[in-house]
C-alpha positions as CSV (number, residue, x, y, z in Angstrom):
1,M,58.3,13.9,-1.1
2,A,60.1,14.0,2.1
3,L,59.3,11.1,4.4
4,H,57.7,11.5,8.0
5,Q,60.6,11.8,10.9
6,A,59.4,11.4,14.3
7,S,59.5,14.0,16.9
8,G,62.0,12.2,18.6
9,R,60.0,12.3,22.1
10,W,60.4,8.5,22.4
11,R,59.3,8.2,26.1
12,L,55.5,9.8,25.2
13,G,56.3,7.5,22.0
14,L,56.9,4.6,23.9
15,A,53.5,5.4,26.4
16,M,51.5,5.6,23.7
17,A,52.4,2.2,22.3
18,L,52.2,0.5,25.0
19,L,48.7,2.1,25.5
20,T,48.0,0.8,22.1
21,A,48.7,-2.7,22.8
22,F,47.0,-2.8,26.2
23,S,43.9,-1.7,24.0
24,W,44.1,-4.5,21.3
25,A,45.0,-7.1,23.9
26,T,41.6,-6.7,25.4
27,L,39.6,-6.3,22.1
28,P,39.5,-9.8,20.4
29,V,37.7,-11.5,24.0
30,A,34.9,-8.6,23.5
31,L,34.5,-9.2,20.1
32,K,33.8,-12.7,19.9
33,I,31.6,-12.4,22.3
34,T,29.7,-9.2,21.3
35,L,29.6,-12.0,17.3
36,E,27.2,-14.2,18.8
37,Q,24.3,-11.1,18.6
38,L,26.0,-9.5,15.5
39,D,27.6,-9.8,12.3
40,P,31.0,-8.7,11.4
41,Y,29.9,-6.0,9.3
42,T,27.4,-4.4,11.7
43,L,29.8,-4.6,14.0
44,T,32.6,-3.3,12.3
45,W,30.1,0.0,10.8
46,F,28.6,0.9,14.0
47,R,32.4,1.0,16.0
48,F,33.6,3.3,12.6
49,L,30.2,5.5,13.0
50,V,31.0,6.1,16.7
51,A,34.6,6.7,16.1
52,A,33.6,9.2,13.1
53,L,31.2,11.1,15.4
54,C,33.9,11.5,18.2
55,M,36.7,13.0,15.8
56,L,34.4,14.9,14.0
57,A,33.2,16.9,17.0
58,W,36.9,16.8,18.3
59,V,38.4,18.4,15.0
60,G,35.6,20.9,14.4
61,A,35.7,22.1,18.2
62,R,39.3,22.7,17.3
63,R,38.7,24.1,13.9
64,G,40.4,21.9,12.3
65,F,38.8,21.2,8.8
66,G,41.3,23.9,6.8
67,V,44.0,21.1,7.1
68,F,42.5,19.6,4.2
69,R,42.9,22.3,1.9
70,G,45.1,22.4,-0.5
71,L,45.5,18.5,-0.6
72,G,47.1,17.3,-3.9
73,A,46.2,13.8,-5.5
74,P,48.8,12.0,-4.2
75,R,48.1,12.8,-0.9
76,W,43.9,12.0,-1.4
77,T,45.4,8.8,-2.6
78,M,47.1,8.2,0.2
79,L,44.2,8.8,2.3
80,L,42.0,6.6,0.7
81,V,44.3,3.7,0.3
82,A,45.1,3.6,4.2
83,A,41.3,3.7,5.1
84,L,40.6,1.0,2.7
85,G,43.4,-0.7,4.4
86,L,42.1,-0.1,7.6
87,I,38.7,-1.1,6.8
88,G,40.0,-4.9,5.2
89,N,41.6,-5.4,8.5
90,Y,38.5,-4.9,10.7
91,V,36.3,-6.8,8.2
92,F,38.9,-9.9,7.7
93,Y,40.0,-9.9,11.4
94,L,36.7,-10.3,12.6
95,L,35.4,-12.7,9.6
96,G,39.0,-14.7,11.5
97,V,37.7,-14.5,14.8
98,Q,34.5,-16.2,13.9
99,H,36.4,-19.6,12.6
100,T,39.2,-19.3,15.3
101,T,39.8,-18.3,18.6
102,P,41.0,-15.1,20.2
103,G,44.3,-16.0,21.3
104,N,44.8,-17.6,17.9
105,A,44.1,-14.6,15.8
106,Q,45.6,-12.2,17.9
107,L,48.9,-14.4,17.7
108,L,48.7,-14.4,13.8
109,I,47.9,-10.4,13.7
110,Q,51.0,-10.2,15.0
111,L,52.7,-10.4,11.7
112,A,51.0,-6.9,10.8
113,P,53.5,-5.0,13.3
114,L,56.7,-7.0,12.1
115,L,55.5,-5.8,8.1
116,M,55.0,-2.1,9.8
117,A,58.8,-2.6,11.4
118,L,60.2,-4.0,8.1
119,G,58.4,-0.8,6.1
120,G,59.8,1.5,9.0
121,I,63.6,0.5,8.4
122,F,63.6,0.1,4.5
123,V,60.8,2.9,3.7
124,F,61.1,5.1,6.3
125,K,65.1,4.7,6.3
126,E,65.3,4.0,10.3
127,N,68.2,3.0,11.6
128,Y,68.2,-0.5,13.5
129,K,71.4,-1.1,15.4
130,P,72.8,-4.3,15.8
131,L,71.2,-5.5,18.7
132,Q,67.5,-4.1,17.7
133,W,68.1,-6.6,14.5
134,A,68.8,-9.2,17.3
135,G,66.0,-8.3,19.2
136,L,63.8,-8.5,16.0
137,G,64.9,-11.8,15.4
138,V,64.3,-12.8,19.0
139,I,60.8,-11.9,19.1
140,V,60.5,-13.4,14.7
141,L,61.8,-16.5,16.8
142,G,59.5,-16.7,20.5
143,L,56.1,-15.7,18.5
144,L,57.2,-19.1,16.0
145,L,57.9,-21.1,19.2
146,F,54.5,-19.7,20.8
147,F,52.6,-20.7,17.1
148,R,54.0,-23.8,16.7
149,E,52.7,-24.7,20.0
150,Q,48.8,-23.0,19.6
151,L,49.2,-24.8,16.1
152,A,49.4,-28.5,17.9
153,H,46.5,-27.1,20.4
154,A,44.4,-26.1,17.4
155,V,41.5,-27.8,15.7
156,S,42.4,-29.0,12.6
157,G,40.2,-28.4,9.3
158,R,38.7,-26.4,6.7
159,D,37.0,-23.7,9.7
160,Y,40.9,-23.2,11.1
161,A,42.9,-22.6,8.1
162,M,40.2,-20.4,6.9
163,G,39.8,-18.5,9.7
164,S,43.4,-18.4,10.4
165,S,44.2,-17.3,6.6
166,L,41.5,-14.5,6.8
167,V,43.8,-12.8,10.0
168,L,47.0,-13.2,7.8
169,V,45.0,-10.8,5.0
170,A,44.2,-8.3,7.8
171,A,47.4,-8.6,9.0
172,V,49.2,-7.5,5.9
173,V,46.6,-4.6,4.9
174,W,47.2,-3.1,8.2
175,A,50.8,-3.1,7.8
176,L,50.1,-0.4,4.7
177,Y,47.2,1.5,6.5
178,A,50.1,1.9,9.2
179,L,52.8,3.1,6.8
180,L,50.4,5.3,5.0
181,Q,49.2,7.2,8.2
182,K,52.6,7.9,9.3
183,Q,53.7,9.2,5.7
184,L,50.6,11.4,6.0
185,L,51.9,12.8,9.4
186,V,53.9,15.0,7.1
187,R,50.8,16.8,6.1
188,L,48.5,16.2,8.6
189,D,47.3,15.8,12.0
190,S,46.8,12.6,13.5
191,P,42.7,13.4,14.1
192,S,42.1,14.6,10.6
193,I,43.6,11.6,9.5
194,Q,41.4,9.2,11.2
195,L,38.3,11.7,10.8
196,F,38.5,11.1,7.1
197,I,39.3,7.2,7.3
198,Y,37.2,6.6,10.1
199,A,34.1,8.9,7.9
200,L,34.7,7.2,4.7
201,A,34.9,3.7,6.5
202,A,31.1,4.2,7.9
203,I,30.1,5.0,4.3
204,V,31.4,2.4,2.9
205,L,30.3,-0.6,5.3
206,L,26.7,1.3,5.7
207,P,24.9,-0.6,2.5
208,L,26.7,-4.4,4.6
209,A,25.6,-3.1,7.7
210,Q,21.8,-4.4,9.5
211,P,21.5,-1.5,11.9
212,R,18.0,-2.8,13.3
213,A,20.6,-5.3,14.8
214,L,21.7,-3.1,17.1
215,L,18.0,-2.7,18.7
216,A,17.9,-6.5,19.5
217,L,21.1,-6.4,21.6
218,D,20.8,-7.6,25.3
219,A,22.2,-5.3,28.1
220,R,25.7,-7.4,28.4
221,H,26.0,-7.0,24.4
222,A,25.4,-3.5,24.0
223,W,27.8,-3.1,26.9
224,L,30.6,-4.9,25.0
225,L,29.7,-3.3,21.8
226,A,30.2,0.3,23.3
227,F,33.7,-1.0,25.1
228,C,34.7,-2.1,21.5
229,S,33.7,1.2,20.1
230,I,35.8,3.0,22.4
231,N,38.6,1.0,22.5
232,T,38.9,2.5,18.4
233,L,39.6,5.7,19.4
234,V,41.3,5.1,22.3
235,A,44.2,2.6,20.6
236,Y,44.5,4.2,17.1
237,G,44.4,7.3,18.8
238,A,47.0,6.6,20.9
239,F,48.6,4.4,18.1
240,A,48.7,8.0,15.9
241,E,50.5,8.9,18.4
242,A,53.2,6.7,18.9
243,L,53.6,7.0,15.2
244,A,53.9,11.0,15.6
245,H,56.6,10.7,18.3
246,W,58.9,7.6,17.8
247,Q,60.3,5.3,14.8
248,A,57.6,3.0,13.4
249,S,60.1,0.0,14.0
250,R,59.8,0.7,17.4
251,V,56.4,1.2,17.8
252,S,55.7,-2.0,16.2
253,A,58.0,-4.5,18.7
254,V,56.4,-2.7,21.7
255,L,53.0,-4.0,20.4
256,A,54.4,-7.3,19.8
257,V,53.8,-8.5,23.5
258,T,49.9,-7.6,22.6
259,P,49.4,-11.5,22.1
260,L,50.4,-12.3,25.8
261,L,48.6,-9.5,27.1
262,S,45.2,-10.6,25.4
263,L,46.3,-14.2,27.1
264,A,46.6,-12.7,30.3
265,T,43.4,-11.0,29.3
266,I,41.3,-14.3,28.6
267,A,42.9,-16.4,31.2
268,I,41.5,-14.0,33.9
269,L,37.9,-13.5,32.4
270,H,37.7,-17.3,31.9
271,S,38.6,-17.5,35.6
272,L,36.3,-15.2,36.6
273,S,33.5,-16.8,33.8
274,P,34.6,-19.9,32.5
275,A,31.2,-19.9,30.3
276,S,31.9,-16.8,28.8
277,I,35.2,-17.9,26.7
278,A,37.5,-20.5,26.5
279,A,40.2,-21.3,28.0
280,E,43.6,-21.0,25.7
281,S,46.1,-24.0,26.0
282,V,49.3,-22.9,27.0
283,G,52.5,-25.1,27.3
284,V,56.4,-24.9,28.2
285,A,56.8,-24.1,24.8
286,G,54.8,-21.4,24.0
287,Y,56.0,-19.4,27.4
288,A,59.2,-20.0,26.0
289,G,58.5,-17.9,23.1
290,A,55.9,-15.1,25.3
291,V,59.3,-14.4,27.5
292,L,61.4,-14.3,24.0
293,V,59.1,-12.4,22.6
294,V,58.8,-9.6,25.7
295,V,62.8,-10.0,25.7
296,G,63.3,-9.4,22.3
297,S,60.3,-6.3,22.2
298,A,62.7,-4.6,24.8
299,M,65.8,-4.7,23.1
300,C,64.2,-3.1,20.1
301,S,61.9,-0.7,21.5
302,L,65.1,1.0,24.6
303,L,68.1,-0.1,23.1
304,G,70.0,3.1,21.0
305,N,67.2,5.5,21.9
306,P,68.8,8.7,21.8
307,R,69.5,11.0,24.7
308,P,67.2,13.9,25.9
309,A,68.0,17.0,24.2
310,P,68.7,20.0,26.0
311,P,66.5,21.4,27.5
312,V,66.4,24.7,25.1
313,A,66.5,22.5,22.4
314,E,63.6,20.7,23.2
315,A,61.7,23.5,24.3
316,N,62.3,24.8,20.7
317,A,61.1,21.7,19.6
318,E,58.0,21.7,20.9
319,T,56.8,25.1,20.2
320,A,57.8,24.8,16.5
């Protein structure tokens, strides 16, 4: 089976990766507040249901259902495993957020893009130059510095350990999903892949969900639920496009800045409404780690990008 190759339109890939990072940065806070009135299974089920209906309308309007014809057993298996991986990511992450802070959860989930980066290098044979390897090392060092400080501020005990463990499991299954999605792009377009995954997830989670609980939401939590649902479409749509146009290892490097953006979001919301969300405690070591993550991300993402193709070749590639 041929491995997926990025289109080479790295500027578009970079823009989509940044959009993904901004989307995911705002999500933990919205999820944490929404969980005040909804259980994790109902919240996850509704997000997948909304996403599935939107993608069904999109693919149907483009008459794109034909892409599923002729898929062999290996690709159907990959689709199924990718869907189960994303379902597991959503559920384990939400369960983890219940037991820890949004900032800490967003930090721990960064194991996911790092695993995806390694998968891109070793599975898809993506070329990494020495300076990019150095950038990956800088990211890891920055995350370790940041994580060490967060551990010092975190509430100790079984609850914190449980939350952290659940988020780490979510990171591992997400990396599996991401690598499978990239490989599926050889045969399927990203909307079709997302449609299958969202629809299967909505069906699998329905027995665990309590749809009646949606009717009891107040206006504030209903709007936050709507935001979480739209965030799913925007973030994963942008993520799929980033993988189509750029190397997985470089996409993952951009996503490494997500926890920093998330902390900025938490700080802004806490200053506006202290009762809504607790402030995250970040000291000198934490900020030093944040700077290292940004520097390492820039090194991995921007160093070694290929030169733009000549206009004729680029036009031919876009119409192929």
